[in-house]
C-alpha positions in Angstrom: -75.1 -67.2 57.8 -71.8 -69.2 57.2 -73.6 -71.1 54.4 -74.1 -67.9 52.4 -70.7 -66.6 53.1 -68.9 -69.3 51.2 -70.7 -68.9 47.8 -70.5 -65.1 48.0 -66.8 -65.1 48.7 -66.2 -67.6 45.9 -68.2 -65.5 43.4 -66.4 -62.4 44.6 -63.0 -64.0 44.1 -64.0 -65.2 40.6 -65.1 -61.8 39.5 -62.0 -60.1 41.0 -59.8 -62.6 39.1 -61.6 -62.0 35.8 -61.2 -58.2 36.2 -57.5 -58.6 37.2 -56.9 -60.8 34.1 -58.6 -58.2 31.8 -56.7 -55.3 33.2 -53.4 -57.2 33.3 -53.3 -58.4 29.7 -54.2 -56.3 26.7 -54.7 -59.3 24.5 -56.0 -59.6 20.9 -59.5 -60.9 20.6 -60.2 -64.6 20.4 -62.6 -67.4 21.4 -63.5 -67.4 25.1 -61.3 -69.9 26.9 -62.6 -72.5 29.4 -61.0 -72.7 32.8 -58.0 -74.9 33.0 -58.3 -76.4 29.4 -58.4 -73.1 27.6 -59.6 -73.4 24.0 -58.6 -77.1 23.6 -62.1 -78.3 23.3 -63.0 -75.6 20.7 -60.3 -76.6 18.2 -61.6 -78.8 15.4 -59.7 -81.7 13.9 -58.5 -79.7 10.9 -56.7 -77.0 12.9 -55.9 -74.6 10.0 -59.6 -74.4 9.0 -60.5 -73.8 12.6 -58.0 -71.0 12.9 -59.2 -69.5 9.5 -62.7 -69.5 10.9 -61.6 -67.7 14.0 -59.6 -65.2 11.9 -62.9 -64.4 10.0 -64.7 -63.9 13.3 -62.1 -62.2 15.5 -59.6 -60.6 13.0 -56.1 -61.5 11.7 -54.5 -61.6 15.2 -56.1 -64.1 17.6 -55.5 -65.1 21.3 -55.9 -68.8 21.8 -55.3 -70.6 25.1 -53.9 -74.2 25.0 -54.5 -75.1 28.6 -53.0 -72.3 30.7 -50.5 -71.3 27.9 -51.4 -68.2 25.8 -50.7 -68.5 22.1 -51.1 -65.6 19.7 -51.9 -66.6 16.1 -51.2 -64.3 13.2 -53.1 -65.3 10.1 -52.1 -62.4 7.7 -48.9 -62.5 5.7 -48.2 -58.8 6.1 -48.7 -58.9 9.8 -46.7 -62.1 10.1 -43.8 -60.4 8.3 -44.1 -57.4 10.7 -44.1 -59.7 13.7 -41.4 -62.1 12.7 -39.1 -59.8 10.8 -39.5 -56.2 11.9 -40.4 -56.6 15.6 -38.5 -59.8 16.2 -36.2 -58.4 18.9 -39.2 -57.4 21.1 -40.6 -60.9 20.8 -37.4 -62.9 20.9 -37.3 -63.7 24.6 -39.0 -67.0 25.1 -40.8 -68.2 28.2 -39.2 -71.4 29.4 -41.5 -73.7 31.2 -40.2 -76.4 33.5 -40.5 -79.1 30.8 -38.6 -76.9 28.4 -35.8 -76.4 30.9 -35.1 -80.1 30.7 -34.0 -79.6 27.1 -32.2 -76.3 27.7 -28.7 -75.8 29.0 -29.6 -72.9 31.2 -30.6 -70.9 28.2 -27.3 -71.3 26.5 -28.5 -73.3 23.4 -30.0 -71.8 20.3 -33.7 -72.6 20.7 -34.3 -71.5 24.3 -31.7 -68.7 24.5 -32.9 -65.3 25.4 -32.1 -62.6 22.8 -28.7 -61.1 23.6 -25.0 -61.3 22.7 -24.9 -65.1 23.3 -27.9 -65.7 21.1 -26.5 -63.6 18.3 -23.1 -65.4 18.5 -24.7 -68.9 18.5 -27.0 -68.0 15.6 -24.1 -66.6 13.6 -22.1 -69.8 14.1 -25.0 -71.9 13.0 -25.6 -69.7 9.9 -22.0 -69.4 8.8 -20.7 -72.9 9.8 -23.5 -75.5 10.3 -26.2 -74.6 7.8 -24.1 -73.6 4.8 -24.8 -75.5 1.5 -21.3 -77.0 1.5 -21.7 -78.4 5.1 -25.2 -79.6 4.4 -24.1 -81.4 1.3 -21.2 -83.0 3.2 -23.6 -84.4 5.8 -26.1 -85.6 3.3 -25.1 -89.3 3.4 -25.5 -89.3 7.2 -29.0 -87.8 6.9 -30.0 -90.3 4.2 -28.8 -93.2 6.3 -30.7 -92.0 9.3 -33.9 -91.5 7.3 -33.6 -94.9 5.8 -33.0 -96.5 9.3 -36.1 -94.6 10.7 -38.3 -95.7 7.8 -37.1 -99.3 8.2 -37.8 -99.2 11.9 -41.3 -97.8 11.4 -42.0 -100.5 8.8 -40.7 -103.2 11.0 -42.9 -102.0 13.9 -46.0 -101.8 11.7 -45.5 -105.3 10.2 -44.8 -106.9 13.6 -47.5 -105.5 15.9 -47.1 -108.2 18.5 -43.5 -107.1 19.1 -44.6 -103.9 20.8 
């Protein structure tokens, strides 16, 4: 009797979990994810072609799971404009994973900040002070030196493989 109880309870939990997930999320269509790995094994080496094939099969908005992380891919320019420009405030809050929290200063930086007064202020400072053509031109020599140093470092690592 106990031997039958274990598989039946496992199947019941699995079915209940699937029903819960479908009722909880109203997601766009997409390829069926595998447990734990999501759609990672379904992605072909040339990703943009794979996404284009999925867009043909499932429509212009696709749900794709990379591991346990949900990603929504928009493959239509009009829809992308609507998502990124017209509905940006509804989508501006970003989920911060534990690994992302290492790079964030409690959500006070630009990349990981939630949409709000602080985000608007930081973005305004970046737009008006840091990313102006005058400022970018003033910092051009530093960028060029850094790129040259990086290319030289890569070249040295490639020509001296025993050094690694």
